[in-house]
C-alpha positions in Angstrom: 122.7 44.1 111.7 124.4 46.3 109.2 124.5 50.0 110.1 122.6 52.0 107.5 121.7 55.7 107.1 119.3 57.2 104.6 119.4 61.0 104.0 116.1 62.0 102.4 116.6 65.5 100.9 115.2 67.9 98.4 113.6 71.3 98.2 110.9 72.3 100.7 107.5 70.8 100.0 108.7 68.0 97.8 107.7 65.2 100.2 110.8 64.7 102.3 109.1 64.3 105.7 106.2 62.2 104.4 108.7 59.9 102.6 111.2 59.7 105.5 108.5 59.0 108.1 107.1 56.2 106.0 110.6 54.8 105.3 111.5 54.6 109.0 108.2 52.8 109.7 109.2 50.0 107.3 112.3 49.2 109.4 112.6 46.8 112.4 114.7 49.1 114.6 115.0 52.6 113.3 115.2 56.3 114.3 113.9 59.4 112.5 116.1 62.5 112.7 114.6 65.8 111.5 116.9 68.6 110.6 114.0 71.0 110.9 113.3 69.9 114.5 117.0 70.2 115.3 117.1 73.7 113.7 114.1 74.8 115.8 115.7 73.6 119.1 117.4 77.0 119.4 115.1 79.2 121.5 116.8 82.5 121.4 119.1 83.9 118.8 118.1 81.4 116.1 119.6 82.0 112.7 118.1 80.4 109.6 120.3 77.6 108.4 119.8 78.7 104.8 121.1 82.2 105.7 123.9 81.3 108.1 126.7 78.8 107.5 127.2 78.6 111.3 123.6 77.7 111.9 123.7 75.1 109.1 126.9 73.6 110.5 125.3 73.4 114.0 122.3 71.5 112.6 124.6 69.1 110.8 126.8 68.5 113.9 123.7 67.7 115.9 122.4 65.4 113.1 125.8 63.6 113.2 125.8 63.3 117.0 122.3 61.9 117.2 123.0 59.5 114.3 126.2 58.3 115.9 124.2 57.7 119.2 121.5 55.8 117.4 124.1 53.7 115.5 125.8 52.8 118.8 122.4 51.7 120.2 121.8 49.5 117.1 119.4 51.6 115.1 119.2 52.3 111.4 118.7 56.0 110.9 116.7 58.1 108.4 117.6 61.8 108.2 115.0 64.3 106.8 116.8 67.6 105.9 117.5 69.9 103.0 120.9 68.4 102.6 123.0 69.8 99.8 125.7 67.8 98.1 128.7 69.6 99.6 127.3 69.0 103.2 126.5 65.4 102.4 130.1 64.8 101.2 131.5 66.6 104.2 129.4 65.1 107.0 129.1 61.4 105.8 132.8 60.7 105.2 133.4 59.3 108.7 130.5 56.9 108.4 131.5 55.7 105.0 135.1 55.2 106.3 133.6 53.0 109.0 131.8 50.8 106.5 128.3 52.2 107.2 126.0 52.2 104.2 124.9 55.7 103.5 122.1 56.4 101.0 121.3 59.8 99.7 118.2 60.7 97.8 117.1 64.0 96.5 113.3 63.9 96.0 112.2 65.8 93.0 109.0 66.7 91.3 107.8 68.6 88.2 108.0 72.3 89.1 104.2 72.9 88.7 103.4 69.8 90.9 106.0 70.9 93.4 104.5 74.4 93.7 101.0 73.0 94.1 102.2 70.7 96.9 103.7 73.7 98.7 100.4 75.5 98.3 98.5 72.6 99.9 100.7 72.7 103.0 99.5 74.5 106.1 99.9 78.3 105.7 102.7 78.5 108.3 104.6 75.8 106.5 104.3 77.1 103.0 107.6 78.3 101.4 106.3 80.2 98.4 109.0 81.5 96.2 111.6 79.7 98.3 110.5 76.5 96.6 111.9 77.8 93.3 115.0 79.2 94.9 115.7 75.8 96.5 115.1 73.9 93.2 117.6 76.2 91.5 120.1 75.7 94.4 119.8 71.9 94.2 120.3 71.9 90.5 123.5 74.0 90.8 124.8 72.1 93.8 126.8 69.6 91.7 124.9 66.5 93.0 125.1 63.7 90.5 121.9 63.0 88.7 121.8 59.4 90.1 120.7 60.8 93.5 117.6 62.5 92.1 114.3 60.6 92.4 111.3 62.0 90.6 108.2 61.6 92.8 105.9 63.6 90.5 103.7 60.6 90.0 103.6 57.1 91.6 102.7 55.6 94.9 104.6 56.5 98.1 105.1 52.7 98.6 107.0 52.5 95.3 109.2 55.4 96.2 110.1 53.8 99.5 110.9 50.5 97.8 113.2 52.2 95.3 115.0 54.1 98.0 115.5 50.9 100.0 116.5 48.7 97.1 118.2 50.7 94.4 122.0 50.8 94.6 122.1 54.1 92.8 121.5 56.0 96.1 124.4 54.4 97.9 127.2 56.8 98.5 130.7 55.4 97.9 134.0 56.6 99.2 135.0 57.5 95.7 133.6 61.0 96.1 135.6 61.7 99.2 138.5 64.1 99.1 139.6 63.5 102.7 137.1 66.0 104.1 135.3 65.2 107.3 133.9 66.7 110.4 
């Protein structure tokens, strides 16, 4: 079985977790890695990953360690995390060098739809103005347009099929500048 990794990213409230959980269910032997769950493992002294480079790096190092362990055990992996382009390039280099297929998708929706989706989340999960801030941060991150997938309309099953089948989401080693972990 070829080792494959999907990184399902995008601003808060765009449907990352829903999409990633459904994607992982469509695979024969798979593991789901949630960056949010990893971030919340810290009990005392937790820093928010969006406010602390150290906290963000810790989440990523744990994502990498878990993913490597799942690969070693023969699993395909789906990562659900607000993964920006610079981090994706940095933390996926060693997998690509090993010939592991890495797919990166930034889920995206019309801004009005995106804001409404956030408002329909449980109160404690709503991000409010952070939704707009994250949208702007993604757009200025330098990620090539090919990795954006508009899920404003359409069925989740169609989104999953596109993520699994479209070559546009496959990362190639051409973006690497020798950076790694």
